[in-house]
MIDOSE-1310 file (N, C-alpha, C; in nm, 2 decimals, decimal comma, always signed):
residues 173
mknr	+9,60/+16,03/+7,16/+9,64/+16,21/+7,29/+9,65/+16,13/+7,41; +9,66/+16,05/+7,42/+9,78/+15,96/+7,56/+9,89/+16,06/+7,53; +9,99/+16,11/+7,46/+10,11/+16,12/+7,48/+10,11/+16,25/+7,46; +10,01/+16,31/+7,44/+9,99/+16,53/+7,48/+9,92/+16,55/+7,62
vwln	+9,89/+16,43/+7,67/+9,81/+16,46/+7,86/+9,92/+16,52/+7,90; +9,88/+16,67/+7,98/+10,00/+16,69/+8,03/+9,95/+16,74/+8,22; +9,83/+16,71/+8,28/+9,76/+16,71/+8,32/+9,62/+16,60/+8,33; +9,69/+16,53/+8,45/+9,56/+16,45/+8,48/+9,53/+16,39/+8,59
rkvk	+9,44/+16,47/+8,62/+9,37/+16,41/+8,80/+9,28/+16,38/+8,89; +9,22/+16,30/+9,01/+9,08/+16,29/+9,00/+9,07/+16,39/+9,08; +8,88/+16,41/+9,04/+8,78/+16,54/+9,07/+8,72/+16,46/+9,13; +8,69/+16,48/+9,24/+8,56/+16,47/+9,32/+8,54/+16,29/+9,24
dgnc	+8,40/+16,26/+9,19/+8,36/+16,12/+9,11/+8,46/+16,17/+9,00; +8,48/+16,20/+8,93/+8,53/+16,22/+8,76/+8,70/+16,24/+8,76; +8,69/+16,24/+8,65/+8,87/+16,24/+8,61/+8,86/+16,36/+8,49; +8,99/+16,46/+8,53/+8,96/+16,53/+8,45/+9,11/+16,54/+8,36
iifi	+9,14/+16,55/+8,24/+9,23/+16,60/+8,18/+9,27/+16,66/+8,12; +9,44/+16,77/+8,09/+9,44/+16,90/+7,99/+9,54/+16,79/+7,87; +9,53/+16,89/+7,80/+9,63/+16,79/+7,66/+9,64/+16,92/+7,57; +9,69/+16,88/+7,51/+9,82/+16,95/+7,39/+9,73/+16,83/+7,22
vdkp	+9,65/+16,98/+7,20/+9,52/+16,90/+7,04/+9,60/+16,87/+6,95; +9,56/+16,80/+6,92/+9,68/+16,80/+6,79/+9,69/+16,83/+6,62; +9,57/+16,98/+6,64/+9,56/+17,11/+6,52/+9,53/+17,23/+6,62; +9,66/+17,29/+6,65/+9,59/+17,42/+6,74/+9,63/+17,49/+6,70
ltfg	+9,51/+17,60/+6,74/+9,44/+17,73/+6,64/+9,62/+17,81/+6,74; +9,64/+17,80/+6,84/+9,73/+17,83/+6,84/+9,88/+17,80/+6,94; +10,04/+17,84/+6,98/+10,10/+17,71/+7,04/+10,04/+17,71/+7,14; +10,05/+17,58/+7,19/+9,96/+17,57/+7,31/+9,89/+17,50/+7,34
hsql	+9,76/+17,56/+7,20/+9,60/+17,54/+7,29/+9,64/+17,36/+7,31; +9,53/+17,40/+7,41/+9,50/+17,28/+7,55/+9,36/+17,24/+7,55; +9,32/+17,13/+7,55/+9,18/+17,11/+7,61/+9,13/+17,04/+7,70; +9,06/+17,07/+7,76/+9,07/+16,99/+7,91/+8,92/+16,93/+7,95
iytv	+8,92/+16,82/+7,92/+8,75/+16,70/+7,94/+8,75/+16,66/+8,11; +8,70/+16,71/+8,13/+8,60/+16,58/+8,27/+8,47/+16,57/+8,22; +8,54/+16,44/+8,28/+8,41/+16,29/+8,22/+8,37/+16,29/+8,41; +8,23/+16,28/+8,39/+8,24/+16,26/+8,57/+8,05/+16,10/+8,54
pkkm	+8,05/+16,08/+8,68/+7,99/+15,94/+8,64/+7,79/+15,97/+8,61; +7,80/+16,09/+8,59/+7,63/+16,12/+8,60/+7,64/+16,21/+8,52; +7,52/+16,30/+8,43/+7,49/+16,42/+8,43/+7,49/+16,50/+8,51; +7,61/+16,66/+8,55/+7,53/+16,78/+8,63/+7,50/+16,86/+8,51
dena	+7,45/+17,04/+8,59/+7,47/+17,10/+8,58/+7,61/+17,17/+8,52; +7,64/+17,26/+8,44/+7,78/+17,33/+8,41/+7,80/+17,44/+8,52; +7,70/+17,46/+8,54/+7,81/+17,57/+8,65/+7,84/+17,45/+8,79; +7,82/+17,34/+8,79/+7,91/+17,30/+8,90/+8,01/+17,22/+8,89
lfyd	+8,00/+17,14/+8,75/+8,13/+17,09/+8,64/+8,22/+17,23/+8,69; +8,19/+17,37/+8,62/+8,30/+17,45/+8,60/+8,36/+17,46/+8,75; +8,29/+17,48/+8,82/+8,30/+17,48/+8,99/+8,43/+17,38/+9,03; +8,39/+17,26/+9,00/+8,42/+17,12/+9,01/+8,61/+17,19/+8,97
ishl	+8,60/+17,22/+8,82/+8,75/+17,21/+8,81/+8,83/+17,38/+8,79; +8,77/+17,44/+8,84/+8,83/+17,56/+8,87/+8,98/+17,64/+8,87; +8,97/+17,53/+9,00/+9,13/+17,50/+9,09/+9,26/+17,43/+8,93; +9,17/+17,38/+8,89/+9,29/+17,33/+8,72/+9,28/+17,36/+8,65
itka	+9,18/+17,47/+8,61/+9,19/+17,58/+8,50/+9,29/+17,68/+8,52; +9,36/+17,70/+8,69/+9,40/+17,79/+8,76/+9,52/+17,73/+8,73; +9,52/+17,65/+8,79/+9,67/+17,55/+8,73/+9,74/+17,57/+8,60; +9,62/+17,53/+8,48/+9,70/+17,51/+8,34/+9,71/+17,72/+8,29
lytm	+9,65/+17,77/+8,38/+9,68/+17,92/+8,37/+9,82/+17,94/+8,44; +9,84/+17,88/+8,52/+9,96/+17,91/+8,56/+10,09/+17,87/+8,51; +10,05/+17,78/+8,45/+10,11/+17,66/+8,37/+10,20/+17,74/+8,18; +10,07/+17,83/+8,15/+10,08/+17,88/+8,03/+10,12/+18,04/+8,12
nvvf	+10,14/+18,12/+8,19/+10,22/+18,18/+8,26/+10,36/+18,15/+8,24; +10,38/+18,02/+8,30/+10,55/+18,03/+8,33/+10,58/+17,94/+8,20; +10,54/+17,88/+8,18/+10,61/+17,85/+8,01/+10,62/+18,00/+7,92; +10,56/+18,07/+7,88/+10,54/+18,17/+7,82/+10,59/+18,30/+7,82
knne	+10,62/+18,29/+7,99/+10,65/+18,46/+8,03/+10,76/+18,51/+7,95; +10,81/+18,44/+7,98/+10,96/+18,53/+7,92/+10,95/+18,54/+7,74; +10,91/+18,48/+7,68/+10,91/+18,49/+7,54/+11,03/+18,40/+7,45; +11,06/+18,34/+7,51/+11,16/+18,26/+7,47/+11,15/+18,12/+7,42
ihkn	+11,05/+18,07/+7,43/+11,00/+17,91/+7,40/+11,02/+17,90/+7,27; +10,95/+18,04/+7,22/+10,95/+18,05/+7,04/+11,00/+18,02/+6,98; +11,18/+18,05/+7,08/+11,28/+18,10/+7,02/+11,40/+17,94/+6,99; +11,28/+17,85/+7,11/+11,37/+17,72/+7,10/+11,33/+17,59/+7,00
ndff	+11,46/+17,59/+6,97/+11,45/+17,47/+6,85/+11,36/+17,34/+6,87; +11,33/+17,31/+7,00/+11,22/+17,27/+6,96/+11,13/+17,23/+6,93; +11,10/+17,36/+7,01/+10,93/+17,43/+6,98/+10,95/+17,50/+6,86; +11,07/+17,56/+6,74/+11,06/+17,74/+6,72/+10,89/+17,61/+6,57
klay	+10,90/+17,52/+6,56/+10,84/+17,47/+6,41/+10,69/+17,46/+6,45; +10,66/+17,43/+6,60/+10,53/+17,44/+6,66/+10,49/+17,62/+6,66; +10,61/+17,67/+6,67/+10,56/+17,83/+6,66/+10,54/+17,85/+6,52; +10,57/+17,91/+6,44/+10,56/+17,89/+6,30/+10,49/+17,79/+6,29
nthc	+10,52/+17,71/+6,30/+10,26/+17,65/+6,21/+10,22/+17,70/+6,23; +10,14/+17,81/+6,41/+10,09/+17,80/+6,42/+10,03/+17,98/+6,43; +10,16/+18,03/+6,40/+10,20/+18,21/+6,33/+10,22/+18,23/+6,46; +10,27/+18,21/+6,60/+10,24/+18,29/+6,70/+10,45/+18,23/+6,79
fgky	+10,44/+18,43/+6,74/+10,55/+18,55/+6,79/+10,52/+18,61/+6,93; +10,58/+18,66/+6,96/+10,59/+18,80/+7,06/+10,58/+18,76/+7,18; +10,45/+18,82/+7,22/+10,47/+18,86/+7,37/+10,39/+18,77/+7,42; +10,29/+18,69/+7,52/+10,24/+18,53/+7,57/+10,15/+18,71/+7,62
iktl	+9,98/+18,69/+7,56/+9,91/+18,83/+7,64/+9,85/+18,78/+7,75; +9,77/+18,64/+7,68/+9,71/+18,58/+7,84/+9,64/+18,46/+7,78; +9,54/+18,37/+7,81/+9,50/+18,21/+7,79/+9,36/+18,29/+7,78; +9,30/+18,21/+7,61/+9,15/+18,24/+7,59/+9,09/+18,10/+7,64
ilka	+8,99/+18,11/+7,71/+8,93/+18,04/+7,77/+8,77/+18,00/+7,73; +8,74/+17,89/+7,62/+8,67/+17,92/+7,48/+8,55/+17,75/+7,58; +8,45/+17,80/+7,57/+8,37/+17,65/+7,62/+8,36/+17,68/+7,48; +8,39/+17,52/+7,41/+8,31/+17,52/+7,24/+8,39/+17,36/+7,18
sase	+8,28/+17,32/+7,18/+8,29/+17,19/+7,19/+8,20/+17,12/+7,04; +8,21/+17,07/+6,95/+8,12/+16,96/+6,88/+8,10/+16,87/+6,91; +8,13/+16,79/+6,94/+8,13/+16,64/+7,00/+8,14/+16,66/+7,18; +8,05/+16,71/+7,32/+8,09/+16,65/+7,39/+7,93/+16,56/+7,45
kene	+7,98/+16,43/+7,53/+7,92/+16,38/+7,63/+7,81/+16,42/+7,73; +7,71/+16,34/+7,72/+7,63/+16,41/+7,82/+7,71/+16,39/+7,96; +7,79/+16,31/+8,01/+7,88/+16,30/+8,07/+7,96/+16,33/+8,08; +8,05/+16,46/+8,01/+8,18/+16,53/+7,96/+8,16/+16,68/+8,00
ykih	+8,28/+16,74/+8,04/+8,26/+16,94/+7,98/+8,36/+16,91/+7,95; +8,36/+17,01/+7,82/+8,49/+17,03/+7,78/+8,54/+17,18/+7,78; +8,65/+17,25/+7,76/+8,70/+17,35/+7,73/+8,83/+17,34/+7,66; +8,85/+17,45/+7,62/+8,97/+17,49/+7,53/+9,04/+17,55/+7,59
lvpy	+9,16/+17,58/+7,58/+9,24/+17,69/+7,66/+9,38/+17,68/+7,57; +9,35/+17,88/+7,53/+9,41/+17,94/+7,40/+9,50/+18,03/+7,41; +9,63/+18,02/+7,43/+9,75/+18,16/+7,48/+9,69/+18,22/+7,28; +9,75/+18,34/+7,38/+9,67/+18,42/+7,26/+9,84/+18,55/+7,29
fqsn	+9,87/+18,56/+7,18/+10,01/+18,64/+7,13/+10,02/+18,73/+7,09; +10,10/+18,82/+7,11/+10,13/+18,95/+6,99/+10,07/+18,92/+6,87; +10,15/+18,80/+6,79/+10,13/+18,82/+6,66/+9,98/+18,81/+6,63; +9,88/+18,71/+6,73/+9,75/+18,71/+6,72/+9,72/+18,80/+6,72
eelc	+9,74/+18,89/+6,85/+9,67/+19,02/+6,86/+9,67/+19,16/+6,75; +9,83/+19,18/+6,69/+9,84/+19,24/+6,52/+9,77/+19,20/+6,40; +9,75/+19,06/+6,41/+9,64/+18,98/+6,32/+9,47/+19,06/+6,32; +9,49/+19,05/+6,45/+9,30/+19,07/+6,42/+9,31/+19,24/+6,41
kknf	+9,38/+19,22/+6,49/+9,36/+19,43/+6,46/+9,41/+19,47/+6,32; +9,45/+19,39/+6,25/+9,50/+19,42/+6,07/+9,35/+19,32/+5,98; +9,31/+19,28/+6,06/+9,17/+19,24/+5,98/+9,09/+19,27/+5,98; +9,03/+19,37/+6,19/+8,91/+19,45/+6,18/+8,94/+19,53/+6,12
qqnf	+9,07/+19,59/+6,10/+9,06/+19,80/+6,08/+8,99/+19,74/+5,91; +9,09/+19,61/+5,82/+9,05/+19,60/+5,65/+8,95/+19,61/+5,65; +8,88/+19,52/+5,74/+8,67/+19,48/+5,71/+8,58/+19,60/+5,73; +8,66/+19,67/+5,86/+8,56/+19,78/+5,89/+8,57/+19,87/+5,85
kids	+8,73/+19,96/+5,83/+8,75/+20,07/+5,77/+8,75/+20,20/+5,87; +8,80/+20,15/+5,98/+8,76/+20,19/+6,14/+8,96/+20,18/+6,24; +9,02/+20,27/+6,31/+9,13/+20,31/+6,32/+9,02/+20,21/+6,46; +9,07/+20,05/+6,54/+9,01/+20,05/+6,63/+9,05/+19,84/+6,67
iggl	+9,10/+19,81/+6,75/+9,08/+19,71/+6,71/+8,98/+19,58/+6,79; +9,01/+19,49/+6,72/+8,88/+19,37/+6,73/+8,90/+19,29/+6,64; +8,84/+19,20/+6,59/+8,79/+19,10/+6,46/+8,88/+18,95/+6,57; +8,89/+18,92/+6,73/+8,87/+18,85/+6,79/+8,90/+18,69/+6,70
lnfm	+8,71/+18,74/+6,73/+8,65/+18,58/+6,70/+8,64/+18,55/+6,53; +8,66/+18,67/+6,45/+8,70/+18,63/+6,37/+8,83/+18,57/+6,28; +8,87/+18,67/+6,39/+9,06/+18,55/+6,41/+9,03/+18,40/+6,39; +8,96/+18,30/+6,53/+8,95/+18,20/+6,58/+8,89/+18,12/+6,49
gnre	+8,77/+18,21/+6,44/+8,73/+18,10/+6,28/+8,82/+18,16/+6,15; +8,88/+18,22/+6,14/+8,95/+18,16/+6,05/+9,08/+18,08/+6,00; +9,17/+18,06/+6,15/+9,20/+17,94/+6,22/+9,21/+17,83/+6,22; +9,02/+17,80/+6,30/+8,97/+17,71/+6,29/+9,00/+17,64/+6,16
kyvd	+8,91/+17,71/+6,04/+8,92/+17,67/+5,91/+9,07/+17,61/+5,84; +9,18/+17,66/+5,88/+9,29/+17,65/+5,83/+9,35/+17,55/+5,89; +9,37/+17,51/+6,03/+9,38/+17,37/+6,13/+9,25/+17,22/+6,03; +9,15/+17,29/+6,00/+9,07/+17,18/+5,95/+9,12/+17,21/+5,78
skdf	+9,18/+17,21/+5,73/+9,25/+17,21/+5,59/+9,31/+17,08/+5,58; +9,35/+17,05/+5,48/+9,43/+17,06/+5,45/+9,59/+17,09/+5,37; +9,59/+17,20/+5,40/+9,75/+17,29/+5,37/+9,79/+17,26/+5,56; +9,70/+17,19/+5,65/+9,84/+17,20/+5,77/+9,87/+17,07/+5,79
ffle	+9,99/+17,10/+5,86/+10,01/+16,97/+5,86/+10,08/+16,97/+6,02; +10,02/+16,82/+6,05/+10,04/+16,81/+6,17/+10,23/+16,74/+6,20; +10,24/+16,84/+6,34/+10,35/+16,83/+6,42/+10,35/+16,70/+6,52; +10,32/+16,57/+6,53/+10,28/+16,48/+6,69/+10,41/+16,53/+6,77
keli	+10,57/+16,50/+6,67/+10,68/+16,44/+6,78/+10,68/+16,57/+6,90; +10,66/+16,69/+6,78/+10,66/+16,82/+6,85/+10,56/+16,89/+6,99; +10,47/+16,81/+6,92/+10,33/+16,84/+7,02/+10,33/+16,80/+7,22; +10,37/+16,62/+7,13/+10,43/+16,56/+7,29/+10,53/+16,60/+7,35
dlaq	+10,66/+16,69/+7,28/+10,76/+16,75/+7,35/+10,68/+16,81/+7,43; +10,63/+16,97/+7,35/+10,51/+17,04/+7,40/+10,50/+17,01/+7,59; +10,39/+16,89/+7,48/+10,32/+16,84/+7,65/+10,43/+16,80/+7,77; +10,54/+16,67/+7,74/+10,58/+16,68/+7,82/+10,69/+16,83/+7,93
yfks	+10,69/+16,90/+7,82/+10,79/+17,04/+7,92/+10,64/+17,10/+8,00; +10,50/+17,12/+7,95/+10,38/+17,16/+8,03/+10,38/+17,08/+8,14; +10,39/+16,92/+8,13/+10,41/+16,86/+8,26/+10,49/+16,88/+8,36; +10,62/+16,94/+8,30/+10,75/+16,91/+8,35/+10,68/+17,10/+8,48
vvnk	+10,62/+17,20/+8,41/+10,54/+17,32/+8,48/+10,45/+17,29/+8,59; +10,38/+17,22/+8,56/+10,25/+17,23/+8,62/+10,25/+17,13/+8,73; +10,37/+17,06/+8,72/+10,36/+16,93/+8,81/+10,51/+17,03/+8,93; +10,52/+17,16/+9,01/+10,61/+17,18/+9,04/+10,50/+17,37/+9,06
f	+10,35/+17,31/+9,10/+10,24/+17,39/+9,15/+10,20/+17,31/+9,21
């Protein structure tokens, strides 16, 4: 994980890191971990790191806004591996963790692309037989099952390269 960290900041009495996860749901999927010396209420933890979440969203916007990164030879494998192509739409901020210590606060930052939206729409329409958009949680659940399966292949070098690229952008903000 150390080589995939793209932001590391001291925040009050704690420390906050953001890194590219090793089993990404989407291209650029990162996790923020804020570690503090003692247990705090969730709203206080979120408040402390909200400026870093803003910085992370800015970074993802800069990295993905021109839709060219998918075509970059260094990152094409990651885009292909995560089935992420087309326009960057937004970043999903998910407060979900299977393992969070009492003095930790974890948030997933999951970029969401045109290909993700199209798959959500297709799955939703197939499942409910209606012409409407939906199915985001189903999509996320299916992606998580896939990355946790033996069929998923891990691209460590490419993940480290992407983290370095994010780091070069976030340090300009």
